[in-house]
C-alpha positions as CSV (number, residue, x, y, z in Angstrom):
1,M,44.0,-60.9,13.1
2,K,46.9,-63.3,12.9
3,I,47.1,-65.4,9.7
4,N,47.5,-69.1,10.2
5,R,50.3,-69.6,7.7
6,Y,50.1,-73.4,7.8
7,E,46.4,-73.4,6.9
8,M,47.0,-70.8,4.2
9,I,49.7,-73.0,2.6
10,L,47.4,-76.1,2.7
11,S,44.6,-74.1,1.1
12,V,46.7,-72.5,-1.6
13,A,48.6,-75.8,-2.4
14,S,45.3,-77.8,-2.6
15,K,43.8,-75.3,-5.1
16,L,47.0,-75.3,-7.2
17,I,47.4,-79.1,-7.1
18,A,43.7,-79.6,-8.0
19,K,44.0,-77.3,-10.9
20,K,47.5,-78.1,-12.2
21,G,48.3,-81.5,-10.8
22,Y,50.9,-82.5,-8.3
23,A,53.7,-82.6,-11.0
24,G,52.6,-79.3,-12.5
25,T,52.7,-77.4,-9.1
26,S,56.0,-76.3,-7.8
27,L,56.9,-75.4,-4.2
28,Q,58.2,-72.1,-5.6
29,E,54.7,-71.3,-6.9
30,I,53.1,-72.2,-3.6
31,A,55.6,-70.1,-1.7
32,D,55.0,-67.1,-4.0
33,K,51.2,-67.3,-3.5
34,V,51.6,-67.3,0.3
35,Y,54.3,-64.7,0.3
36,L,57.1,-66.9,1.7
37,H,60.5,-67.8,0.5
38,K,60.5,-71.3,-0.9
39,S,62.9,-72.5,1.9
40,S,60.4,-71.3,4.5
41,L,58.0,-74.0,3.3
42,F,60.4,-76.5,4.8
43,H,59.6,-75.1,8.2
44,Y,56.1,-76.5,7.8
45,F,56.7,-79.6,5.6
46,K,59.7,-81.9,5.0
47,N,59.0,-82.0,1.2
48,K,56.3,-81.6,-1.4
49,E,55.1,-85.2,-0.8
50,E,54.5,-84.5,2.9
51,L,52.5,-81.4,1.9
52,L,50.3,-83.6,-0.3
53,L,49.8,-86.0,2.5
54,K,48.8,-83.2,4.9
55,I,46.3,-81.9,2.5
56,L,44.7,-85.3,2.2
57,E,44.9,-86.0,6.0
58,K,43.3,-82.7,7.0
59,S,40.2,-83.4,4.9
60,M,40.0,-87.0,6.2
61,E,40.3,-85.9,9.8
62,E,37.4,-83.5,9.4
63,V,35.1,-86.1,7.6
64,N,36.0,-88.8,10.1
65,T,35.3,-86.5,13.1
66,S,31.9,-85.4,11.7
67,L,30.8,-88.9,10.9
68,Q,31.9,-90.1,14.3
69,K,29.7,-87.5,15.9
70,I,26.7,-88.8,14.0
71,T,27.3,-92.5,14.8
72,L,27.8,-91.8,18.5
73,N,24.7,-89.6,18.8
74,K,22.4,-91.9,20.9
75,E,19.4,-89.5,20.4
76,L,19.3,-90.3,16.7
77,S,17.5,-93.4,15.3
78,S,19.5,-95.5,12.8
79,E,17.4,-94.0,10.0
80,E,18.3,-90.5,11.1
81,K,21.9,-91.5,11.4
82,L,21.9,-92.7,7.8
83,K,20.2,-89.5,6.6
84,K,22.6,-87.3,8.5
85,A,25.6,-89.3,7.2
86,I,24.5,-89.0,3.6
87,D,23.9,-85.2,4.1
88,N,27.2,-84.8,5.8
89,H,29.1,-86.8,3.2
90,L,27.7,-84.8,0.2
91,I,28.1,-81.5,1.9
92,L,31.7,-82.1,2.7
93,L,32.4,-83.7,-0.6
94,T,31.1,-80.7,-2.5
95,E,32.7,-78.3,-0.1
96,Y,36.1,-79.9,-0.7
97,L,36.0,-80.5,-4.4
98,D,39.6,-79.5,-4.8
99,I,40.8,-82.1,-2.2
100,V,38.5,-84.8,-3.7
101,N,40.1,-84.0,-7.1
102,I,43.5,-84.5,-5.5
103,Y,42.4,-87.7,-3.9
104,L,41.1,-89.0,-7.3
105,N,44.1,-88.0,-9.3
106,E,47.1,-87.5,-7.1
107,T,47.4,-90.1,-4.4
108,R,49.5,-92.2,-6.8
109,N,52.2,-89.6,-6.1
110,L,52.5,-90.7,-2.5
111,S,55.1,-93.2,-1.6
112,R,54.0,-96.5,-0.3
113,K,54.5,-95.3,3.3
114,Y,52.5,-92.1,2.9
115,R,49.8,-93.8,0.9
116,S,49.3,-96.4,3.6
117,I,49.0,-93.6,6.2
118,Y,46.3,-91.9,4.1
119,L,44.5,-95.1,3.2
120,E,44.3,-96.1,6.9
121,E,42.3,-92.8,7.5
122,R,40.0,-93.6,4.6
123,K,39.4,-97.1,6.0
124,K,38.4,-95.6,9.3
125,Y,35.7,-93.6,7.5
126,G,34.4,-96.7,5.7
127,K,34.3,-98.7,9.0
128,T,32.5,-95.9,10.8
129,F,29.9,-95.7,8.0
130,E,29.6,-99.4,8.1
131,K,28.4,-99.1,11.7
132,I,25.4,-97.3,10.5
133,V,24.6,-100.0,8.0
134,V,25.0,-102.6,10.7
135,E,22.6,-100.7,12.9
136,M,20.1,-100.4,10.0
137,K,20.3,-104.1,9.5
138,T,19.2,-104.7,13.1
139,K,16.0,-102.7,12.2
140,G,15.3,-104.9,9.1
141,Y,16.9,-102.8,6.4
142,F,19.3,-104.3,3.8
143,K,18.0,-107.8,4.9
144,G,20.2,-110.6,3.5
145,L,22.7,-108.2,2.0
146,D,26.4,-108.2,2.7
147,T,27.2,-105.3,5.1
148,E,30.5,-104.4,3.5
149,I,29.0,-104.4,-0.1
150,V,26.1,-102.3,1.0
151,T,28.5,-99.8,2.6
152,F,30.7,-99.7,-0.5
153,G,27.6,-99.3,-2.6
154,I,26.3,-96.3,-0.6
155,L,29.7,-94.6,-0.5
156,G,30.3,-95.3,-4.2
157,M,27.0,-93.6,-5.0
158,L,27.8,-90.6,-2.8
159,N,31.4,-90.3,-4.1
160,W,30.3,-90.4,-7.8
161,V,28.5,-87.1,-7.2
162,V,31.9,-85.3,-7.6
163,K,32.0,-86.4,-11.3
164,W,28.7,-84.7,-12.3
165,Y,27.8,-82.2,-9.6
166,K,27.8,-78.6,-10.6
167,R,26.8,-75.8,-8.2
168,K,24.5,-74.3,-10.8
169,K,22.3,-77.4,-11.3
170,P,18.6,-77.1,-10.4
171,L,19.1,-79.3,-7.3
172,N,21.3,-78.3,-4.4
173,V,23.4,-80.8,-2.4
174,K,20.7,-81.2,0.3
175,E,18.0,-82.0,-2.3
176,I,20.4,-84.6,-3.9
177,A,21.1,-86.1,-0.5
178,D,17.3,-86.4,0.1
179,I,16.8,-88.2,-3.2
180,F,19.7,-90.7,-2.4
181,Y,18.2,-91.3,1.1
182,K,14.8,-92.0,-0.4
183,M,16.3,-94.4,-3.0
184,L,17.9,-96.4,-0.2
185,M,14.8,-96.4,2.1
186,K,12.1,-97.3,-0.5
């Protein structure tokens, strides 16, 4: 089986950066963990900052793609789309805790150019989620409420889970997603 070195570098780097911070993680340390010479990393990334951007972009690409599939599924009602979007968001959020940690603590290390590239991807996610809220409003939900604020509120509630979620809690991610959905729909 051939090892995808690029993916391995991203995985190792994200774990190290989440644990030790961007400034506390060296390219040498990453190279050592993936059994490469430090200079070989430059075959994959121009510099450490680009590596950070690629870690963040990879996760955003996956969450954007999965949410897009939900919103485009014509067989789902708007309520089912919201339920699936909440489930999907929390599952991916808890699956990628390292990358979420990096997002929360390390995006300040990106230059203005790289930060704007990353933030553009994040905006796409918010706009896609907002489409579900708009669809829900046509069914009478969130009546009289500002669409953007409702979207920010839902995403804020979901994103805050990263601050308190522990895998050993009595409730699993799916059960938490169910509670959030019921809170919104009652």
